C-alpha positions as CSV (number, residue, x, y, z in Angstrom):
1,M,0.0,0.0,0.0
2,A,1.3,3.4,-1.0
3,L,1.9,6.1,1.6
4,L,-1.2,8.4,2.0
5,S,-0.4,12.1,2.3
6,K,-2.2,14.5,4.6
7,N,-4.2,15.7,1.7
8,D,-5.3,12.1,1.0
9,L,-6.4,11.8,4.6
10,K,-8.3,15.0,4.8
11,D,-11.9,13.8,5.4
12,V,-13.4,15.9,8.2
13,F,-16.7,16.3,10.0
14,L,-17.2,19.8,11.2
15,D,-19.7,22.4,12.2
16,A,-23.0,20.8,13.4
17,Q,-25.8,22.2,11.3
18,C,-28.7,20.1,12.8
19,I,-29.0,17.8,15.7
20,F,-31.7,15.3,15.1
21,V,-33.3,13.1,17.8
22,K,-35.3,9.8,17.5
23,K,-37.2,8.9,20.7
24,G,-36.4,5.2,21.6
25,G,-33.6,5.1,19.1
26,F,-33.3,3.1,15.8
27,S,-32.9,-0.7,15.9
28,G,-32.0,-3.3,13.3
29,A,-31.0,-2.5,9.8
30,L,-31.3,1.1,8.7
31,T,-33.4,1.8,5.6
32,A,-34.8,5.3,6.5
33,L,-34.1,7.8,9.2
34,D,-37.3,9.2,10.5
35,F,-36.2,11.5,13.3
36,D,-38.8,13.1,15.7
37,W,-37.1,16.4,16.2
38,D,-34.5,18.8,14.9
39,M,-33.5,19.5,18.5
40,P,-32.5,23.0,19.6
41,V,-29.1,22.6,21.2
42,V,-27.0,25.4,22.7
43,V,-23.9,26.2,20.6
44,D,-20.8,24.3,21.9
45,S,-22.8,22.5,24.6
46,M,-23.0,19.2,22.8
47,S,-20.2,16.7,23.5
48,F,-19.6,13.1,22.7
49,S,-16.4,11.5,23.8
50,Q,-14.7,8.4,25.1
51,S,-12.1,8.7,27.8
52,E,-8.7,6.9,27.7
53,P,-8.7,3.2,28.4
54,S,-7.6,1.9,31.8
55,L,-4.4,-0.1,31.2
56,N,-3.8,-3.3,33.2
57,R,0.0,-3.8,33.2
58,T,1.8,-7.0,34.1
59,K,5.4,-6.6,35.2
60,V,8.0,-9.3,35.7
61,H,11.2,-9.1,37.7
62,G,14.3,-8.1,35.8
63,L,12.4,-6.3,32.9
64,Q,11.7,-2.6,32.7
65,A,9.0,-2.8,30.0
66,D,5.6,-4.4,30.6
67,W,5.4,-8.1,30.1
68,C,1.9,-7.7,28.7
69,V,-0.9,-5.2,28.8
70,T,-4.7,-5.5,28.7
71,A,-7.1,-2.6,28.7
72,T,-10.6,-1.7,29.8
73,A,-12.3,0.7,27.4
74,G,-12.8,4.2,28.7
75,E,-16.3,5.6,29.5
76,I,-18.4,7.1,26.7
77,T,-20.0,10.4,27.6
78,F,-22.7,12.4,25.8
79,S,-24.0,15.8,26.9
80,A,-26.0,18.6,25.5
81,T,-28.1,21.6,26.6
82,V,-31.6,21.9,25.2
83,P,-33.3,25.3,25.8
84,T,-36.9,24.6,25.2
85,L,-40.2,24.0,27.1
86,Q,-42.1,22.7,24.0
87,D,-44.8,20.3,25.4
88,D,-43.7,17.0,23.7
89,I,-40.1,17.4,24.6
90,T,-40.8,18.5,28.2
91,E,-43.1,15.6,28.7
92,W,-40.5,13.1,27.3
93,F,-37.7,14.6,29.4
94,L,-39.6,14.6,32.7
95,G,-41.5,11.4,32.2
96,G,-44.9,12.7,31.4
97,N,-47.2,15.4,32.8
98,V,-49.3,14.7,35.9
99,G,-52.1,17.1,35.2
100,T,-53.0,20.7,34.3
101,V,-53.2,23.8,36.5
102,T,-55.6,26.6,35.5
103,G,-56.5,30.1,36.6
104,V,-53.7,30.7,39.1
105,A,-53.7,34.3,40.2
106,L,-50.4,36.2,40.6
107,N,-50.5,38.1,43.9
108,T,-53.4,40.5,44.0
109,T,-53.4,41.3,40.3
110,T,-56.0,40.1,37.8
111,D,-53.3,38.2,35.9
112,T,-53.8,34.4,35.9
113,F,-51.7,31.6,34.6
114,S,-52.4,28.1,33.4
115,G,-50.2,25.2,32.4
116,K,-49.1,21.6,32.8
117,A,-47.7,20.0,36.0
118,Y,-44.8,17.5,36.0
119,A,-43.2,15.2,38.5
120,M,-39.4,15.1,38.7
121,K,-39.0,11.5,37.6
122,S,-35.8,11.8,35.5
123,P,-36.4,8.6,33.6
124,K,-33.8,6.8,31.6
125,L,-34.5,7.7,28.0
126,Y,-33.3,6.0,24.8
127,A,-32.6,7.9,21.7
128,S,-30.7,8.0,18.5
129,I,-28.8,11.2,17.8
130,G,-28.0,12.4,14.2
131,V,-25.6,15.3,13.7
132,L,-25.6,16.8,10.2
133,S,-22.4,18.5,9.2
134,G,-22.3,22.2,8.3
135,D,-21.9,21.5,4.6
136,G,-24.8,19.0,4.7
137,L,-22.7,16.2,3.2
138,K,-22.1,14.0,6.3
139,L,-24.4,12.6,8.9
140,L,-22.9,11.2,12.1
141,L,-25.4,8.8,13.7
142,I,-25.1,7.7,17.3
143,K,-27.5,4.8,17.0
144,R,-28.6,4.3,20.6
145,L,-27.9,6.4,23.6
146,A,-29.2,6.0,27.2
147,I,-29.7,9.6,28.4
148,Y,-31.1,11.5,31.4
149,A,-32.5,15.0,31.2
150,T,-32.2,17.4,34.1
151,P,-33.8,20.8,34.3
152,Q,-31.6,23.8,34.8
153,I,-31.8,27.6,35.1
154,E,-28.6,29.5,35.4
155,N,-28.0,33.2,34.8
156,A,-31.7,33.7,34.6
157,S,-31.4,37.2,33.0
158,T,-29.2,36.0,30.1
159,T,-29.9,32.3,29.5
160,P,-33.2,30.4,29.1
161,F,-34.5,27.6,31.1
162,A,-33.0,24.4,29.6
163,F,-32.6,20.7,30.0
164,T,-29.1,19.2,30.4
165,L,-28.8,15.8,28.7
166,T,-26.2,13.4,29.9
167,G,-25.7,9.8,28.8
168,S,-23.8,7.0,27.3
169,I,-24.0,4.1,24.9
170,E,-25.2,0.8,26.4
171,V,-24.6,-2.7,25.1
172,T,-27.7,-4.1,23.4
173,D,-28.9,-7.5,22.2
174,D,-28.6,-6.2,18.6
175,A,-26.2,-8.6,17.0
176,S,-24.7,-5.9,14.8
177,Q,-24.2,-3.4,17.7
178,Q,-23.8,-0.5,15.3
179,D,-22.9,2.2,17.8
180,I,-21.6,5.0,15.5
181,I,-22.4,5.2,11.9
182,I,-20.9,7.8,9.5
183,L,-23.0,8.4,6.5
184,E,-22.1,10.5,3.4
185,K,-24.5,12.1,1.0
186,D,-24.7,10.2,-2.3
């Protein structure tokens, strides 16, 4: 095989244009990607990474180098911040609504408020995440993530109420175990 130059190796994925979510995740062979949402995600809040493996080294007397080495794969971590209170997403993140509240008066004014009530269940959610590159030519698919959503409000005068998503890839019974799929536009 001939030496490949840097120019030959330049095949990059950059600049997330859209972050798609499929509730429950995709399973089996992929023939069509029917995502549920083009999720609003705060710029630079999404992260998907795997930490370094833990090395298990065996030493023997009289040798400086390792006799042998095994490794345990590092943890996979996903996180993102989603700044929306849209009904379907909020219900999914919090595990469903527990009723409605109507006609709540604010102090002694005539202003009233109505809405939905939620319990803080923080259920484990499964989802597939698709990230479309900025040029629209590549789609990175994380086929099945286990995620948890937690509500947050920080810097209330400058940032909206949001949900922080954190999660990881779990082993499944799927024989193909396709965790990360990199697709290119035909």
